[in-house]
C-alpha positions as CSV (number, residue, x, y, z in Angstrom):
1,M,24.0,-34.7,-18.5
2,K,20.8,-35.6,-16.7
3,A,22.5,-35.0,-13.3
4,F,23.5,-31.5,-14.5
5,K,20.0,-30.7,-15.5
6,Y,18.7,-32.0,-12.2
7,L,21.3,-29.9,-10.3
8,F,20.5,-26.8,-12.4
9,T,16.8,-27.2,-11.7
10,I,17.4,-27.5,-7.9
11,L,19.7,-24.5,-7.8
12,S,17.3,-22.4,-9.9
13,C,14.5,-23.2,-7.4
14,L,16.6,-22.4,-4.4
15,I,17.8,-19.1,-5.9
16,G,14.2,-18.2,-6.8
17,F,13.0,-19.2,-3.3
18,T,15.7,-17.0,-1.7
19,V,14.8,-14.0,-3.8
20,N,11.1,-14.5,-3.0
21,A,11.8,-15.0,0.7
22,Q,13.8,-11.8,0.9
23,T,11.0,-9.9,-0.8
24,E,8.5,-11.3,1.6
25,K,10.5,-10.0,4.6
26,I,10.2,-6.3,3.5
27,N,8.5,-4.2,6.2
28,Y,6.7,-1.6,4.0
29,A,5.9,0.6,7.1
30,D,9.6,1.5,7.1
31,K,10.0,1.8,3.3
32,I,7.0,3.8,2.0
33,K,7.6,7.6,2.5
34,G,6.5,10.7,0.6
35,Q,3.7,11.6,-1.7
36,F,2.1,9.2,-4.2
37,V,-0.4,10.4,-6.7
38,L,-3.1,8.2,-8.2
39,E,-2.5,7.1,-11.8
40,N,-4.2,9.6,-14.2
41,S,-4.6,12.2,-11.5
42,T,-3.1,15.6,-10.8
43,C,-2.9,15.5,-7.0
44,A,-5.2,12.8,-5.5
45,G,-3.4,10.2,-3.5
46,F,-1.5,9.5,-0.3
47,E,1.3,11.3,1.4
48,F,3.0,8.9,3.9
49,K,4.4,11.2,6.6
50,D,5.6,8.4,8.8
51,K,4.5,4.9,9.7
52,H,1.6,6.3,11.9
53,T,0.3,9.2,9.8
54,V,-0.8,9.5,6.2
55,L,-2.5,12.3,4.4
56,W,-5.2,11.7,1.7
57,R,-5.8,14.3,-1.0
58,N,-8.7,14.1,-3.3
59,E,-8.7,15.7,-6.8
60,I,-11.2,18.5,-5.8
61,Q,-9.5,19.7,-2.6
62,C,-5.8,19.1,-3.1
63,M,-4.8,21.9,-0.7
64,H,-7.0,20.5,2.1
65,P,-5.9,16.9,2.8
66,D,-7.5,14.6,5.3
67,T,-5.1,13.4,8.0
68,L,-5.4,9.7,8.7
69,A,-4.0,7.6,11.5
70,T,-2.2,4.6,10.1
71,Y,-2.0,1.2,11.9
72,W,0.1,-1.5,10.3
73,I,-1.4,-5.0,10.8
74,D,1.6,-6.8,9.4
75,R,4.5,-5.9,7.1
76,K,2.2,-5.5,4.0
77,T,-1.3,-4.5,5.4
78,F,-2.4,-1.3,7.0
79,V,-5.6,0.3,8.2
80,T,-6.3,4.1,8.0
81,K,-8.7,5.9,10.2
82,D,-9.9,9.5,10.2
83,K,-8.1,11.5,12.9
84,K,-10.7,14.3,12.9
85,R,-14.2,13.4,13.9
86,K,-16.5,14.4,11.1
87,N,-19.9,13.4,12.6
88,Q,-20.6,13.0,16.3
89,D,-23.2,10.3,15.6
90,C,-20.9,8.0,13.5
91,P,-17.8,6.0,14.1
92,P,-14.6,7.1,12.2
93,R,-14.2,5.9,8.6
94,N,-11.7,3.1,8.1
95,W,-9.9,1.8,5.1
96,I,-7.8,-1.4,4.7
97,Y,-5.0,-1.6,2.2
98,K,-2.5,-4.3,1.3
99,V,0.8,-3.4,-0.5
100,E,0.9,-5.5,-3.6
101,Y,3.9,-3.9,-5.2
102,F,6.5,-1.2,-4.3
103,N,9.7,-0.3,-6.1
104,G,10.3,3.2,-4.6
105,S,8.5,5.1,-7.4
106,T,5.4,3.0,-8.0
107,L,3.1,1.8,-5.3
108,K,0.2,-0.7,-6.0
109,L,-2.3,-1.2,-3.2
110,K,-5.2,-3.5,-2.9
111,G,-8.1,-1.5,-1.4
112,I,-10.0,-4.1,0.6
113,W,-13.7,-3.0,0.7
114,T,-15.3,-3.5,4.2
115,G,-18.4,-1.3,3.8
116,W,-22.0,-1.8,2.8
117,G,-23.1,-2.0,-0.8
118,E,-21.9,-3.5,-4.0
119,F,-18.4,-2.1,-4.1
120,T,-15.5,-4.6,-4.5
121,T,-11.9,-4.8,-3.6
122,Q,-9.8,-2.8,-6.1
123,Q,-6.3,-2.3,-7.2
124,I,-4.9,1.2,-6.8
125,T,-1.8,2.3,-8.6
126,L,0.1,5.4,-7.4
127,N,3.3,7.1,-8.6
128,K,5.8,9.0,-6.5
129,N,5.4,12.7,-6.8
130,E,9.0,14.2,-6.8
């Protein structure tokens, strides 16, 4: 009986490891497509056009999104940068995000704060807009 419990424990660990290993290999740059709206919002959020371009809509100007260049650092982390120069005296704005969860309809991103001030890294939940 002890041998059976020991074998069951080992198999459970191996199966769990295999599932986690498969999840860790997902390249989100190829998977995330379409418009995702922030939780509790009407239209604010991201629209992933392809792995190199994303649109950002804010709640006030839904019809006039900002176009951002997207650079994937690894299979889970990406940087966005303004494509259109807004101020000749300043560098482009940049944002860093890490995919924490994605199931096709819900996208959870960790927004990694790199700017000045007291802001912190935050979790952002978006839902697919069909």
